[in-house]
C-alpha positions as CSV (number, residue, x, y, z in Angstrom):
1,M,23.4,-30.7,-16.1
2,K,26.6,-29.7,-17.7
3,F,29.6,-28.5,-15.7
4,T,29.5,-25.0,-17.7
5,T,26.0,-24.5,-16.6
6,R,26.6,-25.5,-13.1
7,L,29.6,-23.2,-12.8
8,I,27.5,-20.2,-14.2
9,L,24.7,-20.8,-11.7
10,L,27.3,-21.4,-8.8
11,V,29.1,-18.0,-9.4
12,T,25.8,-16.3,-9.9
13,V,24.3,-17.6,-7.0
14,L,27.3,-16.8,-4.6
15,T,27.7,-13.3,-5.7
16,V,23.9,-12.7,-5.6
17,G,23.7,-14.4,-2.2
18,A,27.0,-12.8,-0.8
19,T,25.5,-9.3,-1.9
20,L,22.1,-9.7,-0.3
21,V,23.5,-11.1,2.9
22,T,25.8,-8.2,3.2
23,A,23.1,-5.9,2.4
24,A,20.8,-7.6,5.1
25,L,23.6,-7.4,7.7
26,L,24.0,-3.8,6.9
27,T,20.5,-3.1,7.3
28,W,20.1,-5.1,10.5
29,T,23.1,-3.5,12.1
30,T,21.9,-0.2,11.2
31,R,18.5,-0.9,12.8
32,R,20.1,-2.5,15.7
33,A,22.3,0.4,16.3
34,I,19.3,2.8,16.3
35,I,17.4,0.6,18.8
36,T,20.6,0.3,21.0
37,E,20.8,4.1,21.1
38,A,17.2,4.2,21.9
39,E,17.9,1.8,24.8
40,A,20.6,3.9,25.8
41,S,18.5,6.9,25.8
42,G,15.8,5.0,27.8
43,E,18.4,4.0,30.3
44,M,19.7,7.6,30.6
45,V,16.1,8.7,31.2
46,A,15.6,6.3,34.1
47,R,18.9,7.4,35.5
48,L,17.5,10.9,35.4
49,L,14.3,9.8,36.9
50,A,16.1,7.9,39.8
51,R,18.3,10.9,40.4
52,S,15.2,13.1,40.4
53,A,13.4,10.6,42.8
54,S,16.4,10.7,45.0
55,L,16.6,14.4,45.0
56,A,12.6,14.6,45.7
57,S,13.2,12.4,48.7
58,S,16.3,13.9,49.9
59,I,15.5,17.5,49.9
60,P,12.3,17.5,51.8
61,A,13.9,15.2,54.4
62,E,16.9,17.5,54.9
63,V,14.2,20.4,55.3
64,E,12.3,18.3,57.7
65,S,15.5,17.6,59.5
66,M,16.2,21.3,59.9
67,I,12.5,22.0,61.1
68,A,12.9,19.2,63.4
69,D,16.1,21.0,65.2
70,E,14.1,24.2,65.3
71,M,11.2,22.4,67.0
72,V,13.5,20.8,69.6
73,A,14.9,24.2,70.5
74,Q,11.4,25.6,70.8
75,G,10.4,22.5,73.1
76,S,13.4,23.0,75.3
77,I,12.5,26.7,75.8
78,L,9.0,25.9,76.5
79,A,10.3,23.3,79.2
80,Q,12.3,26.2,80.8
81,F,9.2,28.5,80.7
82,V,6.9,26.0,82.2
83,E,9.4,25.3,85.0
84,A,9.7,29.1,85.7
85,A,6.2,29.9,85.5
86,E,5.0,27.3,88.0
87,R,7.8,28.2,90.3
88,A,6.7,31.7,90.1
89,G,3.1,30.6,90.9
90,M,1.3,31.1,87.6
91,T,-1.9,29.2,87.3
92,P,-2.6,26.5,84.6
93,D,-5.1,28.9,83.0
94,D,-2.5,31.6,82.8
95,I,0.3,29.4,81.3
96,N,-2.3,28.0,78.8
97,R,-3.3,31.6,77.6
98,R,0.5,32.2,77.2
99,L,0.8,29.0,75.0
100,K,-2.2,30.0,73.0
101,S,-0.5,33.2,72.2
102,I,2.6,31.7,71.1
103,T,0.9,29.5,68.7
104,D,-1.2,32.3,67.3
105,A,2.0,34.3,66.8
106,T,4.4,31.7,65.6
107,V,4.6,28.7,63.2
108,L,3.8,26.4,65.9
109,D,0.3,25.1,65.7
110,E,0.2,22.9,69.0
111,I,1.7,22.8,72.4
112,W,1.1,20.0,74.8
113,I,2.7,19.8,78.3
114,T,2.0,16.9,80.8
115,D,2.4,16.1,84.1
116,D,4.5,13.1,85.4
117,K,1.4,10.8,84.8
118,G,1.3,11.7,81.0
119,H,-2.0,13.9,81.3
120,A,-1.9,17.0,79.2
121,Y,-3.1,19.7,81.8
122,L,-1.2,22.4,79.8
123,H,-1.9,22.9,76.0
124,S,-2.6,25.7,73.5
125,T,-5.9,24.1,72.3
126,P,-8.6,24.7,74.6
127,G,-11.5,22.3,75.4
128,I,-9.4,19.2,74.9
129,D,-8.4,16.6,77.6
130,F,-5.6,14.4,76.3
131,T,-3.4,12.0,78.3
132,F,-0.4,10.2,76.6
133,S,-0.5,6.3,76.6
134,S,2.4,3.8,76.2
135,S,0.1,1.4,74.4
136,P,0.8,1.6,70.3
137,Q,-2.8,-0.2,70.0
138,V,-4.4,2.7,71.9
139,Q,-2.5,5.6,70.5
140,P,-0.7,4.3,67.2
141,Q,1.0,7.8,66.8
142,A,1.2,9.5,70.3
143,F,2.6,6.5,72.3
144,A,6.1,7.1,70.9
145,F,6.2,10.2,73.3
146,H,5.5,8.2,76.5
147,D,9.2,7.4,76.7
148,L,10.0,10.8,77.7
149,L,8.2,10.2,81.1
150,T,10.5,7.2,81.9
151,G,13.7,8.9,80.7
152,K,14.3,6.4,78.0
153,Q,14.3,9.1,75.5
154,K,15.4,12.7,76.0
155,V,14.1,14.0,72.5
156,V,11.4,12.2,70.1
157,D,11.5,13.5,66.7
158,Q,8.5,11.9,64.8
159,D,8.3,11.9,61.0
160,A,5.8,14.0,59.4
161,R,2.7,12.1,59.0
162,K,-1.2,12.1,58.7
163,R,-2.7,12.4,62.1
164,D,-5.4,9.9,63.0
165,I,-8.0,12.3,64.0
166,D,-8.3,14.4,60.9
167,N,-5.8,13.1,58.2
168,Q,-4.0,16.3,58.1
169,H,0.0,16.1,57.7
170,F,1.6,17.3,61.0
171,K,5.1,17.3,62.4
172,Y,5.5,16.5,66.0
173,V,8.7,17.0,68.2
174,G,8.9,16.2,72.0
175,V,11.2,16.8,74.8
176,G,11.4,15.9,78.3
177,G,10.8,18.1,81.4
178,I,13.2,20.3,83.5
179,D,11.9,20.2,86.9
180,K,10.2,16.6,87.0
181,P,9.1,13.8,84.3
182,R,6.9,15.4,81.8
183,I,6.2,15.7,78.1
184,I,6.6,19.1,76.2
185,Q,5.3,18.4,72.8
186,V,5.2,20.9,70.0
187,G,3.5,20.5,66.6
188,R,3.3,22.3,63.2
189,S,1.5,21.7,59.9
190,A,3.7,19.7,57.2
191,K,2.0,21.4,54.1
192,L,5.4,22.9,53.3
193,L,7.1,19.6,52.9
194,E,4.2,18.3,50.6
195,Q,4.5,21.5,48.4
196,L,8.4,21.1,48.2
197,T,7.8,17.4,47.3
198,A,5.8,18.2,44.5
199,K,8.1,21.0,43.1
200,V,11.1,18.8,43.1
201,G,9.4,15.5,42.2
202,L,9.2,13.2,39.2
203,Q,6.3,14.9,37.8
204,R,8.4,18.1,37.0
205,A,11.4,16.0,35.6
206,V,8.8,14.0,33.1
207,E,7.2,17.3,32.0
208,N,10.6,18.7,31.1
209,L,11.7,15.4,29.3
210,L,8.5,15.6,27.1
211,A,8.9,19.4,26.2
212,D,11.1,19.0,23.2
213,G,9.0,16.3,21.3
214,D,12.1,13.7,21.0
215,I,10.2,11.4,23.7
216,D,6.6,10.8,23.0
217,A,5.5,9.7,26.6
218,V,7.1,8.4,29.9
219,W,5.6,6.4,32.7
220,V,7.3,5.4,35.9
221,F,5.9,2.4,37.8
222,D,6.9,1.5,41.4
223,R,7.5,-2.2,42.4
224,K,3.9,-2.9,42.6
225,L,3.4,-1.9,38.9
226,D,1.4,1.0,39.8
227,A,2.0,4.0,37.6
228,I,3.2,6.9,39.8
229,V,4.1,9.4,36.9
230,G,2.9,9.7,33.3
231,P,0.4,11.0,31.0
232,G,-3.1,11.0,32.6
233,V,-1.3,10.2,36.1
234,Y,-0.2,13.9,36.7
235,G,-2.8,15.7,34.7
236,V,-1.4,15.8,31.2
237,D,-3.5,13.4,29.0
238,R,-2.2,14.0,25.7
239,H,-1.1,10.3,24.7
240,E,-2.7,6.9,24.9
241,G,-1.7,4.8,27.8
242,P,0.6,1.8,28.0
243,N,-0.7,-1.1,25.9
244,K,-0.5,-4.7,26.9
245,Q,2.8,-5.4,24.9
246,E,4.4,-2.6,26.8
247,L,3.1,-3.4,30.4
248,G,4.1,-6.9,29.9
249,P,7.9,-6.6,30.3
250,V,7.6,-3.9,33.2
251,G,7.5,-6.8,35.8
252,S,10.4,-8.7,34.2
253,V,12.5,-5.5,34.3
254,I,11.8,-4.7,37.9
255,A,12.6,-8.5,38.7
256,D,16.0,-9.0,36.8
257,G,17.1,-5.5,36.1
258,R,17.5,-5.9,32.5
259,T,16.4,-3.3,30.1
260,R,13.8,-4.5,27.5
261,H,12.2,-2.8,24.3
262,V,9.0,-3.4,22.7
263,E,9.0,-2.4,18.9
264,S,5.8,-1.5,16.9
265,R,5.4,0.2,13.5
266,E,4.8,3.6,15.1
267,N,6.8,3.3,18.3
268,L,9.7,1.9,20.0
269,S,9.0,1.6,24.0
270,V,12.3,1.1,26.1
271,I,11.6,-0.2,29.7
272,A,14.6,0.3,32.0
273,P,15.1,-0.3,35.6
274,V,15.1,2.8,38.1
275,H,17.5,2.4,40.8
276,N,17.9,4.3,44.2
277,D,21.1,5.6,45.8
278,K,21.8,2.1,47.2
279,K,21.6,0.6,43.7
280,E,18.4,-1.2,44.4
281,I,15.6,-1.5,41.9
282,V,12.6,0.6,42.9
283,G,10.8,0.6,39.9
284,A,10.8,0.8,36.2
285,A,10.5,3.7,33.5
286,L,8.8,3.1,30.3
287,V,10.0,5.6,27.7
288,R,7.9,5.6,24.3
289,L,10.2,7.0,21.3
290,P,8.6,7.7,17.8
291,M,9.9,5.1,15.1
292,N,9.6,7.4,12.0
293,R,13.3,8.1,11.8
294,V,14.3,4.4,12.3
295,W,11.9,3.2,9.6
296,A,13.3,5.9,7.2
297,T,16.9,5.0,7.6
298,V,16.0,1.3,7.3
299,Q,14.2,2.0,4.1
300,S,17.2,4.0,2.7
301,Q,19.5,1.1,3.5
302,A,17.2,-1.4,1.9
303,E,17.0,0.5,-1.5
304,I,20.9,0.9,-1.7
305,A,21.0,-2.8,-0.9
306,A,18.7,-3.7,-3.8
307,V,20.4,-1.4,-6.3
308,T,23.9,-2.9,-5.2
309,A,22.8,-6.6,-5.4
310,S,21.3,-6.1,-9.0
311,A,24.5,-4.5,-10.4
312,I,26.7,-7.2,-8.7
313,A,24.4,-10.0,-10.1
314,A,24.6,-8.9,-13.7
315,L,28.4,-8.6,-13.3
316,G,28.7,-11.9,-11.6
317,I,26.8,-13.6,-14.7
318,L,29.0,-12.0,-17.5
319,L,31.9,-13.2,-15.4
320,S,30.7,-16.7,-15.0
321,I,30.1,-17.4,-18.7
322,G,33.6,-16.3,-19.5
323,V,35.2,-18.4,-16.7
324,A,33.2,-21.4,-17.7
325,R,34.0,-21.2,-21.3
326,H,37.8,-21.1,-20.6
327,Q,37.9,-23.8,-17.9
328,S,35.4,-26.4,-19.2
329,A,37.4,-27.7,-22.2
330,P,40.5,-29.1,-20.2
331,L,38.1,-30.4,-17.7
332,R,36.1,-32.3,-20.1
333,Q,39.4,-34.0,-21.5
334,I,40.4,-35.0,-18.1
335,T,36.8,-36.4,-17.5
336,R,37.3,-38.5,-20.7
337,A,40.8,-39.7,-19.5
338,A,39.4,-40.7,-16.1
339,S,36.8,-42.8,-17.7
340,A,39.2,-44.4,-20.0
341,L,41.5,-45.0,-17.1
342,E,38.7,-46.7,-15.2
343,S,38.1,-49.0,-18.1
344,Q,41.8,-49.8,-18.6
345,T,41.9,-48.1,-22.1
346,F,43.7,-44.9,-21.1
347,E,46.3,-43.5,-23.6
348,P,48.7,-40.5,-22.8
349,A,47.7,-38.9,-26.2
350,M,44.2,-38.2,-24.6
351,L,45.5,-35.2,-22.5
352,A,48.2,-34.1,-24.8
353,A,46.4,-30.8,-25.4
354,A,45.5,-30.2,-21.7
355,A,49.0,-31.1,-20.7
356,D,50.6,-28.1,-22.6
357,R,48.6,-25.6,-20.7
358,G,50.6,-23.7,-18.3
359,D,48.0,-23.3,-15.6
360,E,46.8,-25.6,-12.7
361,L,44.7,-27.6,-15.2
362,G,47.7,-28.3,-17.3
363,Q,49.6,-29.4,-14.2
364,L,46.6,-31.7,-13.2
365,A,46.8,-33.3,-16.7
366,R,50.5,-33.9,-16.5
367,V,50.1,-35.3,-13.1
368,F,47.2,-37.5,-14.2
369,T,49.3,-38.8,-17.1
370,G,52.2,-39.7,-15.1
371,M,50.0,-41.4,-12.3
372,A,48.0,-43.3,-14.7
373,G,50.6,-45.9,-15.7
374,Q,51.2,-46.7,-12.0
375,V,47.6,-47.1,-10.8
376,A,47.1,-50.8,-12.1
377,A,50.5,-52.0,-10.5
378,R,49.7,-50.2,-7.4
379,E,46.1,-51.5,-7.1
380,E,47.4,-55.1,-7.1
381,H,50.1,-54.2,-4.7
382,L,47.7,-52.7,-2.4
383,D,45.5,-55.4,-2.5
384,S,48.1,-57.8,-1.3
385,M,49.2,-55.4,1.4
386,V,45.5,-55.3,2.7
387,R,45.1,-58.8,2.9
388,Q,48.4,-59.2,4.8
389,R,47.6,-56.4,7.1
390,T,44.3,-57.7,7.9
391,A,45.6,-61.1,8.9
392,E,48.0,-59.4,11.1
393,L,45.6,-57.2,12.7
394,E,43.1,-60.1,13.3
395,A,46.1,-62.1,15.0
396,R,47.0,-59.2,17.2
397,T,43.6,-58.4,18.1
398,R,43.3,-61.9,19.4
399,S,46.5,-61.7,21.3
400,L,45.4,-58.5,22.9
401,E,42.3,-60.1,23.8
402,G,43.9,-62.8,25.7
403,L,46.3,-60.5,27.3
404,S,43.5,-58.2,28.6
405,A,41.6,-61.4,30.0
406,A,44.9,-62.3,31.8
407,L,45.7,-58.8,33.0
408,S,42.0,-58.6,34.4
409,K,42.8,-61.3,37.0
410,Y,45.6,-59.3,38.7
411,L,43.6,-56.0,39.0
412,S,40.3,-55.2,40.8
413,P,37.4,-54.9,38.6
414,Q,36.8,-51.3,39.1
415,V,40.4,-50.5,38.4
416,Y,40.6,-52.7,35.4
417,S,37.1,-51.1,34.1
418,S,38.4,-47.5,34.7
419,I,41.8,-48.1,32.9
420,F,40.2,-49.7,29.8
421,S,37.3,-47.3,29.7
422,G,39.8,-44.4,29.6
423,H,38.5,-42.7,32.9
424,Q,41.9,-43.5,34.6
425,V,45.4,-42.8,33.1
426,A,48.2,-45.3,33.7
427,E,50.6,-42.6,35.0
428,I,52.1,-41.7,38.3
429,A,49.4,-39.7,40.0
430,S,47.6,-39.6,43.2
431,K,44.7,-37.7,44.9
432,R,43.3,-37.3,48.4
433,K,39.9,-39.0,49.4
434,K,37.9,-40.1,52.1
435,L,37.9,-44.0,52.1
436,T,36.6,-46.6,54.3
437,I,39.5,-49.2,54.6
438,F,39.3,-52.9,55.3
439,L,42.0,-55.2,56.6
440,S,41.8,-58.9,57.5
441,D,44.1,-61.8,58.3
442,I,43.8,-65.2,59.8
443,A,44.6,-65.3,63.6
444,D,47.5,-67.6,64.4
445,F,47.6,-68.8,60.8
446,T,51.1,-70.6,61.1
447,A,49.9,-72.5,64.2
448,T,46.6,-73.4,62.7
449,T,48.2,-74.8,59.3
450,D,51.5,-76.1,60.8
451,K,50.5,-79.7,60.4
452,L,48.9,-79.4,56.8
453,E,50.6,-80.4,53.8
454,S,51.4,-77.4,51.4
455,E,49.0,-78.7,48.8
456,D,46.1,-78.7,51.4
457,L,47.3,-75.5,52.7
458,T,47.2,-74.0,49.3
459,A,43.8,-75.3,48.5
460,M,42.4,-74.0,52.0
461,L,43.9,-70.6,51.5
462,N,42.9,-70.2,47.8
463,R,39.2,-71.2,48.8
464,Y,39.3,-68.8,51.5
465,L,40.5,-65.9,49.4
466,A,38.2,-66.9,46.8
467,E,35.3,-66.6,49.0
468,M,36.4,-63.5,50.5
469,A,36.9,-61.8,47.0
470,Q,33.6,-63.0,45.9
471,I,31.9,-61.1,48.7
472,A,34.1,-58.2,48.5
473,L,33.2,-57.6,44.9
474,K,29.5,-58.3,45.6
475,H,29.5,-55.2,48.0
476,G,31.6,-53.0,45.7
477,A,35.0,-53.1,47.4
478,T,38.3,-52.2,45.5
479,I,40.6,-55.1,46.6
480,D,43.9,-53.4,47.0
481,K,46.3,-56.5,47.5
482,Y,46.8,-59.9,49.1
483,V,49.6,-60.5,51.6
484,G,49.7,-63.9,52.5
485,D,46.6,-64.5,54.1
486,A,45.8,-60.9,54.7
487,V,43.3,-59.0,52.6
488,L,43.5,-55.0,52.1
489,A,40.4,-53.4,50.5
490,F,38.7,-50.1,50.5
491,F,35.6,-48.3,49.4
492,G,35.3,-45.0,47.8
493,D,37.6,-45.1,44.7
494,P,37.6,-45.2,41.8
495,E,33.8,-45.5,42.4
496,S,31.9,-44.2,45.2
497,R,28.4,-44.3,46.6
498,G,28.8,-41.5,49.1
499,V,31.1,-41.8,52.3
500,K,28.4,-43.0,54.4
501,D,27.0,-45.6,52.0
502,D,30.7,-46.8,51.4
503,A,31.1,-47.3,55.1
504,V,27.8,-49.3,55.6
505,A,28.9,-51.4,52.4
506,C,32.2,-52.2,54.1
507,V,30.8,-53.2,57.5
508,M,28.0,-55.4,55.8
509,M,30.7,-56.9,53.8
510,A,32.8,-57.8,56.9
511,I,29.8,-59.2,58.6
512,E,28.9,-61.5,55.6
513,M,32.7,-62.5,55.6
514,Q,32.4,-63.7,59.2
515,T,29.3,-65.7,58.5
516,K,30.7,-67.4,55.5
517,L,33.8,-68.4,57.6
518,K,31.6,-70.0,60.0
519,Q,30.0,-72.1,57.3
520,L,33.4,-73.0,56.0
521,E,34.7,-74.2,59.3
522,T,33.1,-77.8,58.5
523,E,35.0,-77.8,55.4
524,W,38.5,-77.0,56.9
525,L,38.1,-79.3,59.8
526,A,37.2,-82.1,57.2
527,A,40.4,-81.1,55.3
528,G,42.5,-81.8,58.3
529,A,42.9,-78.5,60.1
530,Q,43.3,-79.0,63.9
531,R,41.2,-75.8,64.7
532,P,39.2,-73.7,62.3
533,F,40.4,-70.4,60.9
534,R,39.5,-67.4,63.0
535,V,39.8,-64.2,61.0
536,R,40.4,-60.6,62.5
537,I,38.9,-57.8,60.7
538,G,39.8,-54.0,61.3
539,I,37.8,-51.0,59.6
540,N,38.5,-47.3,59.7
541,T,37.1,-44.2,57.7
542,G,39.4,-41.4,56.9
543,Y,41.5,-39.4,54.3
544,C,43.9,-41.4,52.4
545,T,46.2,-40.7,49.4
546,V,45.0,-43.1,46.8
547,G,46.6,-43.5,43.0
548,N,49.3,-45.1,41.2
549,F,52.6,-45.4,43.0
550,G,55.9,-46.5,41.7
551,S,57.9,-45.8,38.6
552,P,56.7,-45.0,35.1
553,D,57.6,-48.7,34.0
554,R,56.2,-50.5,37.2
555,M,53.3,-49.0,39.3
556,D,50.8,-50.1,41.7
557,Y,47.3,-48.8,42.6
558,T,47.2,-48.4,46.2
559,I,46.4,-46.3,49.1
560,V,48.8,-44.8,51.9
561,G,48.5,-42.7,54.8
562,G,48.1,-42.5,58.7
563,E,44.5,-43.9,58.3
564,V,45.8,-47.2,56.8
565,N,47.9,-47.7,59.7
566,L,45.2,-47.1,62.0
567,T,43.1,-49.9,60.2
568,S,46.1,-52.2,60.7
569,R,46.2,-51.3,64.5
570,L,42.5,-52.1,64.7
571,E,42.9,-55.3,62.9
572,Q,45.8,-56.4,65.3
573,N,43.8,-55.7,68.5
574,C,40.6,-57.4,67.3
575,E,39.6,-60.5,68.8
576,P,39.6,-63.5,66.6
577,G,36.4,-64.1,64.7
578,S,35.3,-60.4,65.4
579,I,35.2,-57.1,63.6
580,L,36.6,-53.9,65.2
581,I,35.7,-50.6,63.7
582,S,36.9,-47.1,64.5
583,H,34.7,-44.3,65.9
584,V,34.6,-42.4,62.5
585,T,33.2,-45.6,60.9
586,W,30.9,-46.3,63.9
587,S,29.3,-42.7,63.4
588,L,28.7,-43.5,59.9
589,V,27.1,-47.1,60.3
590,N,25.4,-46.6,63.7
591,D,21.9,-46.5,62.4
592,F,22.1,-50.0,60.7
593,I,24.8,-51.8,62.8
594,D,24.7,-53.0,66.2
595,A,28.2,-52.4,67.9
596,E,29.6,-52.2,71.4
597,E,32.3,-49.8,72.4
598,R,35.5,-51.3,73.7
599,P,38.4,-49.8,75.7
600,A,40.2,-47.1,74.1
601,L,43.3,-48.4,72.2
602,T,46.7,-46.9,72.7
603,V,48.4,-46.9,69.3
604,K,51.9,-46.1,68.3
605,G,52.0,-42.9,66.3
606,F,48.7,-41.6,67.6
607,G,48.8,-38.9,70.3
608,E,45.5,-39.9,71.8
609,P,43.8,-43.1,72.7
610,V,41.6,-44.4,69.8
611,R,38.1,-45.3,70.3
612,A,37.0,-48.6,69.0
613,Y,33.8,-50.6,68.7
614,A,33.0,-54.4,68.3
615,V,30.5,-55.2,65.6
616,R,27.7,-57.4,67.0
617,G,25.7,-57.5,63.9
618,L,22.6,-55.7,62.3
619,K,20.3,-53.9,64.5
620,A,17.3,-55.4,63.0
621,A,18.5,-58.9,62.6
622,T,18.2,-61.8,65.3
623,P,21.7,-62.5,66.4
624,A,22.9,-65.7,64.9
625,E,24.4,-68.6,67.1
626,I,26.4,-71.4,66.1
627,I,26.2,-74.7,67.8
628,R,29.3,-76.9,67.6
629,K,30.1,-80.1,69.2
630,E,33.0,-82.5,68.5
631,L,33.7,-85.9,69.9
632,P,35.8,-88.6,68.7
633,G,33.9,-90.0,65.6
634,M,31.5,-87.3,65.8
635,R,31.3,-83.5,64.4
636,L,28.1,-81.5,65.0
637,F,27.7,-77.8,63.4
638,I,24.3,-75.9,63.3
639,D,23.9,-72.3,62.1
640,T,20.7,-71.0,63.8
641,A,20.5,-68.2,61.7
642,S,20.0,-70.1,58.5
643,A,18.8,-73.4,59.7
644,D,15.0,-74.5,60.1
645,R,14.8,-75.4,64.0
646,T,12.0,-77.9,63.2
647,E,13.9,-79.9,60.7
648,V,16.9,-79.7,62.8
649,R,15.0,-81.2,65.6
650,D,13.6,-84.0,63.4
651,A,17.0,-84.8,62.0
652,L,18.5,-85.1,65.4
653,A,15.7,-87.3,66.6
654,K,16.1,-89.8,63.7
655,V,20.0,-89.7,64.4
656,V,19.3,-90.6,68.0
657,A,16.9,-93.4,66.8
658,D,19.3,-94.7,64.4
659,L,22.0,-94.8,67.2
660,D,19.7,-96.8,69.6
661,E,19.2,-99.4,66.8
662,A,22.9,-99.7,65.9
């Protein structure tokens, strides 16, 4: 396909596409705005319903409170009356008649007055024998008034509720006696409260919302997804009930409080949460709105977009044809010149016409002509430079590989890996971390090696440090440094398995080191050491500052802090050939390690004595024992933990037999 054709198609497609996308965005934005407005209306209706619900619950509650105050006053007057009547010598029958006349002439429906045992011997309802009980199982409603006899309560105001005997709503209030412990209870019907709730409740609010026709239907659901208000619920059954698509999101709205909408061809249903005064979600409101206005607006926007797209597409085609004709001629000349340059047959006259243009294409033709003469020479020069640079890069790569291999021997593998992987930057920086610190040295090292030649001493020390380093790396330790015969290492940075696992790994490493040292004693004795190396090991767990210390030109990755000093004190107070750990470390490894608490250490720089523990081995393992015997001309070493006892006995018996024959 020619460039001219592609240019025409490109301009046409871009023009029409941009127009259609713009029209679609405009239509979608309009539709989205209408739906957003509908959602806002739904949320407003939900807030209105919430306020109506709050009003419906608060007004009857306030009225009930006022009625209760009045009933308390009436009960107090009756208490005075009964005390005065009995003091005046009135019989119970006379008092009951007076009480009956009071209920007949006032809003009070019942009066009950008991003796100090809770028996209602005075009442306005003839023919009933009733005694108040303190058991809620026996009297679920009346038991609350029994506290008036004991004096725990002076007044009992019971909420209006259905009575157990006839399911009628009643309000009861009780007060204590004046002359002796007794219950004076008055009761009245709560029908007024029920009627008041119906008049100010959600039903009236929903009816008002549906009156103007802007809202098609409204349902209100409680947290159990039961419809408490809506068409068909309160007597108005003009509309279909909620369908499955509308009911589905109701539970989700109640659960997370987010407004949702369900769109169909005929309706837009908005489901919004209903909150109480405490901002708690107590239900959801489903508001069904007609969609005729939405679709009319969307259709109008679509028609406008179609007309606009057609006009712009026609204009774009005409414009693209003119642009293509004007621009394609110099481009064809430049294309032919590029082909000639590739085949090394380029002549400047090939772009003479295009170079005379004053636009960007003319400038391109002039630049192309100027560059064409230099391309061949530069290609040869560049090829030479590439070959030279390739050789230099290969040599530098080999040098860096050698330097990297040499540098790895001066750094702990974890530190080396973190630096070369980019996880750790080589700059002055530090951080606080909880580490487990290990410090060991050879007890009486100078006296032990005093009679060794320097070459033998160097070989023995290097063998010792190599074995210890191999065990340390096996357990994941970061080796900080070697100071003569001393080894400083730690667990927890730059990699950590957790504080507890780091501490366990450190102690296990120390145990394996001591075991390995016992195996090496034979080699050291054979090398000329007067006595075997005995190593002291101190271990402590605590917060340290770890990182790069020094200057920007020379830095050291190490740890500092008081916990490092404490580790050094533990190592100095440790018996040769033993492991001494701090209380913090012991608390982390106690499940796996058998350790014996030693007398507390008084350490310089620490205000209180330091608790320390000597490690005896693994709890589940059989204690190892080393049998060692040395005589002139004989050296015996047996590790009972690793040796086969039967083979040892057979070997010793054969040695004895050979000795007898010698």
